[in-house]
N, C-alpha and C positions, 0 to 999 in steps of 0.2 A: 638539639637542634630541630628547628621547627619542620614539619613535615610539608616539601613543596606543596602538597596536594590542597592544604590548608590555605595557601596563599593565592588561590586560583578562584573566581567566582564561579556559580553556577551557571553562569550565560557561557562562559568560555567552554567549561564541560560539556554543555549541551549543545554546542555549534552555534550559539546564541538563538537558539529556539527558546529557550527561558530566560527569565532576570531571577534571581534570589528573592528571598523573602527577607523582611526587616532583622530576623534572629541570623542573616547571613553576616550584616554589618558591623556590629560590635566585635564579635570574635577576629573577623579579619583585619580589623585594625589594630586590636591586641597582638594579633599573631605578626603583623608587619614590624610593629614594635619590639617583640621579642626575638625577631630574625634579626632586626638591624636596631639595636639599642644604641647605637651612637651616632646614628641616624634617622630615627623615626620615634614619634612617641604618639603615643594614644591618648585621649581625653574624653569627658562628656561635659558639654557645657550649658544643659537645662534639659528640662521635662516637657512632654508636651500634656494634654489635658487627660489622655489615657493613660500617663505614666510612663511612657517610652523616653528612655535617655537620648539625647541628640549627640552623635559620636561625632568627633574629630580626629583627623590623623595631621601629624606635623613632619614634615619630611625636608632634612638638609643635611648636606655633609659639610658645611662651613663651620661646625661647632656648636653653632646657634639653635636652639629649640625652643628658645621662648622669645615672646615680643621684645623683652628688654635686651636681652643678647644680640637681636637682630638690630635693634636701634645702635647699641654700641658698636657694632662694626658697619653699620652704614648698607645694612641688606638689604633689597625691597623683598618685603611679604607679598606674596600673590595668593588668594582667595579663590580656590574652585568649587564652586558649589554646586552640587546635581541635587534633584529630587525636591524642588520647591513645587515643583508638579510631577508627583511620583508616577504617573502613566508616562511623563516622559522620561524613560528610566535611562538614558543612553549615557548621562552624565554619571552617574552611580558606577556604572558597568567599566566605563573608560576610563574613571579617575584610576580604581584601583588596577588596574592592568597597565595603565602607562605609568604610574609611581613604581609598579613592581620592576617593571624594564629597568627605568632611570636608578633603581637602586642596585641591581642586581649587576649591572653594568658599570655601576662605579661612575654614572654620567657627570663629567665637569661641570654640567648645568646645574645641579645640586650646590656645588661650591658659592654659585653667585647669587641664589635667590634664598628663601625661606616658603616652602609651599606649605598651606593649610588647606587640606581637602575636606569639606563637610560631605559626604556620600549623600544622605538624604536629611532635607530640612523638615520636610512633613513627615514625619514618621508615621502618623496616626494616617495620613490618607494612604500611604503607602500600603496599609494593611486592609485597606477596603480592596481586597484583591481578585481579580477575576477578569476573566477572557471579556471584551469588547467595552473596556472600560475607555478606550480608546478608538470609537469604530473607524475614524479614518487616519488611521495608523497600522502599518504594515510589521506587525510581530513588535514585541514578544506575545507568547500567545496568550499570557495573562499578564497584568499590570497592575499597578496601584490608582487611586482616584484622586481628582484634581485638587479638591479641597480638605482641609481638616476637620477634625471631630466637631468642629463647632461651625462647619461649612462656611468658612471664610477660605479666600484666595489668598495666601500668604504674598503672593507679587502684585497684591494691591495695597497691602498692608504697612508698608516702610514707614509712612508719615504717620498714621493714626496709632500703629501700634498696639492693636487691640489683642491680638492672638500670645499667648504664651511663648510659642516658637519665635515668634517676630521679635519680642521684647528679649529672648535670649541669643538671638543673631545680633541685635543692636548693639548688647553687651560684649559679645564678642569682636564684633567692629571697631569699638570704641577701644577697648584692649589691644587688639593687636594692629589696629590700623593699615590694613594693607593697600599700598599704592595701587595695586590694580585687583579689582573683583570681577572673575570671571563667572557668569550665571549660565548653567548648561540646559536647553531646552530642547523640544522637538515642535515644529511648526503644527498650525491648522493650515486649511485652505486648499488652493488649487492643485490641479498636478501638472509637472514639469521636468524639466531635465536636472536644473540648477539642484546640488543636494544640499547645500548648507548656506547662511547667511550669517555675516559678521556685523554688527552693528556696535559703536565705541561713542562714547560720550565720558567728557565733554568733546562735542564738535560744534553741535547746536546751542547746546544749554551751557549755564554755568559760567564761570570765570575764562573771559576770552583768551588769557595767557596761554591755557591750556590747551584750545582748540588744535593748533597745529601739531604738537605731539598725540593729541588723539588719532588724528588722521594719519599719522605716520604708523603708530601702533596697528590701527585698523588694517592700513596696506600693506604692513609687515606680514600680518596673519595671512591675509588675503592671499599674497604672494606665495607662502609657502604652503597654503593648502592647494592652491594652482599647479605647484610644482610636482606635487603627490597626487594629480590626475583629477582632484575637484574640480566643480564648475561654481564657484564661490558668488554669491551677492554680497553689495555693501550696504544692502538695505534688507528690512524684512519684508517677504512679497504680500504685503497689504493690499490686495485689489480696491481701486475706488468706488466701486460698485459691487458688493459681494454676488459672488459666484458669476461674475461677468468679464472673464480675461479681456476683454476688447477695451474695456475702462480704463486698463492700465493700472499703476501701482503709484503710492505715494511713500515719501520718506519723511518718516515719524520722528518726532522729538518727545522723550518721554517723560511725563511728570514724575516729581518725586514720590508718588506711591509706588512706582515699578524699581524694582533693582537697578535697571538702567540708568534712571534719572537720580535714584536718592543718593548713591554715592557720588555722583559727578556734580550733584549740588553740595558736596561737601570735599570739594576740590582733588577728589581723586580719580580714576579712572575705572570705568565700568565696561565689561566686554560681554555683550549678548551672544550667546553661540545658540543659534537655531537650523539644528539639522532638519532634513526634508522629511516629514512623516510617511511618505509614501516609499521612501526607500526601504530595503529590508535592514533587519535590525543589526546585524554583522556589518554591512555597511554605514550604518549611522554610528556605531562604535568606534569602528576604524577613523571614521572622520573627525570624530569628536575628541579621540586620543590625539590625531594630529595638529586639534587647536590648541590643546592644552601644550603638546611639544612646541608649538611654534611660541607660545607665551613664553613659555622657560627659556626659548632661544634669544628671543628680543630681549628679555628681561637680562641676561647674561651680557648681553653689550650695553643697553639704554637704561637698566634698572636705577642706579646711583643717579643717574640724569632724571627720571622721571621724580625720584625722592626730590631732589634739590628744587625740580620745578613746582611739585607740588607744596613743599614748605614756602616758596615764593607766592603761588596762589593764597596759602592762609594768611600771609602779611598783607597781600593784597585787598583781602577780603576784611580786614582789619579797618579799611580806611574808605569804606563804601559808605559812611554819614554823609546826608544829604544829596547822595549818588541816585540818578536812575538805575532801577535793577527791574531786569525781564521777569516776570513769575509765570508767564503761561504762552506759548508758542503755536502757530498756525500754518499751516502751507499756504505758500504764496501761489499766486496765479502764473508762475511762470513751469512750462514744462518742457521736457526734451523727450524725444523720439529716442527709443531702444530699441535693439533686437535682444528679444528675450526666448532663450531655450525653451519652450513648450513642447507643447504634443497637440496634435490635429483634435478639434473638439466639433461638437455640434450644439446649437441652442434652438431647441424646438420646444412647441407645447406640450406640457405635460398633461395627460387625461388625470392622473392623480392628485396634482397641486394647482392646476390651472394655471400655471406661471411657465414661463421659460425654464427648461431644466437644460442644464449643462452635462454633455457625456464627453469624457476623453477616450482617446485611443491610445494608450501610453506604448504601442507597439510603431508608432507613426510618429518621430520628432517632427516638429515644424518649428519656424520662426514666427515669434508673435512681434509685429511693429506697432508698439505701442507706446502711449506717453508714460511719461514719469513724471510727477510732481514732486520735484527734486530740490526745491527751494523752501526753507525753513525760517520765519520770521517771527518776532515778539509780536504777542495779541493782546497782553496787558504787562503795563510797565507802570511799577509804583517807586515812590520818592524814597529813599530810606530815612529813618528817622535820624535827627541831629545827633542825638544820645543814646535812644535806646525805648524799649517798651516800658511800660509800669502796668504791674497785675494786680489788682486789690486783694485784699487778703482773704475774701472769699474763695477765690480760684486760686490762691498762691499755693496751697499744699498739693493741690490736685495738677495743676501746672508746672509746677517744680518736678515732679514724678515724671512726668513726658520730657522736660528738658535735660533730666539726668538722663533720659536714655538715649537722648539723640546728642549727646555728648555736648550740650551748649550751658554756657556759663551764665549765672544770674547771682543777685546779691538779695538778700531780706532784710527790709528796714524793720529796725527794734524800736523807732520811737514814731508815733503816728504823727502826720502831716495834717493841719487842720485845713491847709489850702494851698495848694501848687497849681501852676499854671501846666495844662497840658494840651495835646490835641486828643479828641475824642470822636468816634465815629458813630453817627446815628443814620439807622437805616431807615429812608424814606419810603421804600417798598422791600418786600422780604416775600419767597415763597420756599414753600416747601416741596420735595420732590414727592411725585404722585406714586411711587414706590420706593421699597428700600433697596440700597445697593451696598454690597458687603456689611448686611446687617445694621446700615445706619439709616436714617431719614434725611436726606442731603438738605442742605439750604443756600438759596440764592438771596443774596443782599445788595441793593442799589443804596448809596449814600455817600457821603463824602465826610473827610477831616474837618474840625473847626475848632478853634481856640475856645477853651473852658477853664474855669477853675473848679478842681474837684477836691475832696478830701481823699486821703490815704492813710487808712489805719496802720498801725503796726503790725508787722507779719507781711504786707505788702512786697512784692519783689521788683527788683529794678533789674532789667535784662538790656546788657549793652549789646548795642548794635558793634561796636569795636572788638569783634572776635572772628575765628577764622570761620566758623559756621555761619557767617551772617545771611548769605544767601538762603540756606536751609531755614534760620531764624523767621526771615519774612516771609518765605513759604509757609511755615506753619502759622503765623501771627496777624499777616495782613488780610484783613477778611474778604476781601475780593479774592484771593489767591484761591484757585481751583482745587488744593489740596489742605488748605487752611483749616486748623479745627473748627472755625465757624462752617466752613463749607460742608465738612464732616457731620455737622449736626450737634456738637457738643456745646453749644450756647444757645439751642432752640428754645429753653426756657425763658431767654432775655425779651423774645418777640411772641410770646403770649400775654396778651392782655386779661389780668387776671381779678381787676377791680372796674366796677361799672357804676354809672349813674341811671337810675331807673327813670324813665321819660318823663314822667309827671314832673321830677325833681330837675330833670335838664330844662325844660319848660321854663320853669321858673329860673331858674340861672340865665338862660338867653334873654329872658326879658329885663330882667336887674340889667346884665352885661350892655344890652343894646340902649337902655336907658340912660346908663353912665359912662358910655363910651361914644362918642360920636363917630370917631374914627372906625372902630370896630364895626360899628353898624354901616360904617361907608363901604369896608370892606366885605360885609357879608351881603350887601347888595350888586356889587361888582361880581362877585364869585356867582350871585343868582344868575345874573345876566349873561357872564361868560362862559357857563358849565353848566351846559344843558342836564347831564348827569347826575351831577350834584345836584342840582334843583330837584330833580325828580327822586331823589333819595331822602327821605324823612331820618334816616339815622345819619346820614353822614352830616346834614343841616344840625343835629342837633349835638355829633361830636365835635362841630366846629366850634361850639362854644364851650364843650366840655374839655376840651384840650387848652382853653385858656382860662380856665378856674383852676384855681389853688388846689382842688381835690386830685386832678390828673397826675397818673404816674409819670414823674419825669425822668425815671429809669428806662420807663418801657421803649424798646426799639437802641436803647444804649449798649454798644458793643463793650463788654465788660474786660478790655483790654485798652490803656491809653498810650501814645506815643508822647516823648517828652525831648524837648532840645536842651535841657539842662546837663550839664556834667553830674555825674555822680557824687561828686565830692561837696555839691550844693545841696543835695539831699541828707540830711544829718542823719545820723542812726545807721547808717547803712552798714552791712555786714555781709562780708564777700564768701560766697559758697567755695570752702577749701577743694571742692572736688575739682573744679574746671580752670586749665591754664594757670594756674596758680597753685603755690605749695608744693609740699614734697610728694606728690603723687604724680607730677607733670614730667615728662621725660624732656631729655635735651632739646627737642624740637618743639617743644610748647605744647604737644597734644596732650587730650586729657587720656589719664591713665585708672579708669576706676577699676575696682576689683571685679574678677571676673573666673569662672572657673576653667582654668588651662592647664590642670595637671600638676600646679604647684601649690594652691590653696582652694579655701573655700570662696563661695561666692552666693549671692541670692539665688542663683540656679541648682544650688546642692552642690555637695561634696563634687570634685573632682576624681574622676578615675582613671589613675595612671598606669600605664605601662611600659615595661623595659626602663 
């Protein structure tokens, strides 16, 4: 029999003065599986760059401890994740404590769902362990670091999936297909009385048919938290102007680079839990536990309905061809005045910074009557392609790997096509970011889609729009999208001019073109008269002619992914990728089931480590 002391965390044993190190996590997962072999299973689903295993714990008393068994029984899978930012360690300690209580009491809640717990996603960051890693947080005494060993913020990595930890997590998501993904954090920001915020998507983003259920899920958690004495918020308390409480707050809609956005763009719900960092650690862990319990209580009643609605959203997404789809959002002008429970504060000039400095008095509660920018509206809308996207062979292998990670369907052409009518995107302007972001030099493009005839070599990909992940597919492949591969800088080489024409040659070419083409000569004169900047720029004047000469690189500025209106059947030689939405790896609900370490077999992440 497992020693009961081995089922407790250092946080509990220290009165929440401390939190445990990484080497506590794996043994705890295995101890739970050993103590409750019929209701818990431990496994590893990947490894970090520094070689640490990523641990997971599955808990259910339904008899189902695998994704296949959960699907057969129609049970909702709930993924609860801690430690994506290890300094915000509330989720790790809360998850272990709450799961232990559910198991010890043989809670009926565990018969109605399967709970998949990832205690620490960023294990390398967890072990950059010291005091003051979170200077704006009240405990524990020491904690982990925000970023990975590669200095990447995993909660900016869901779309580009550059980190091995994120690649492992995406395989886990594909395999288990949780209907709700709860991501556990602690806030930054101002000091106030509210102790937790809950944000759920889809409410603003993604499939509209899921929004009402998202609201009900959020409000159900908020009501249960309030009933236990919390002061919960339905929005993350982001100030309009940093460090100025009088500026009020904004309701955010998260892009798919974030957990809160990503899983919502795949037709499932995400719950962002943010305890207030200035509450003491014991309080934050208790409230996080209450959030997990609230999710389980709601799943016991509504979980099967969530599954049905998610599957209906998958079906709706397969019909987006030709429809307008929002790819980015912003706050509208509307504001609502709210009474926000803050503390008294002053804003006075600082002799240190020279700016106004905010000083809070957390012994004096005060009501802030402030504006809330509470309307979110689309800021970028694109039309979905009629049939899908075409990826030339030069980029096919790389993009196929990315699509696999995101559970997206594609087909590979086995025969070349010399002439295919497609839509191409050519950039009129492009701009590189002045500094890197998450290790990438980002790219902004201006341009439009236009009809052209292009060659498609054998090995090119057809990526159909008619698939459950259509919204995410567009977010990744539409060049204007803020989280597209283009925006993340993966195609920057397409916007570098690598061949040139010397000035003396260009002078000769220009003179010949002017002599041979009166219409071109007239266009050149009009440009000189109408554009003073152009007229004063010798290089621009010569480039005017170089671009019209056969030596000009016609691929310069050409986005290396096309759109097509043809059905796949008209593209000869199409070979469907068997891993996605067809073939014997798919479940009864039509979702992708790629192999992943889950305690039952091997995967690209390494062999599973099972216990119990």
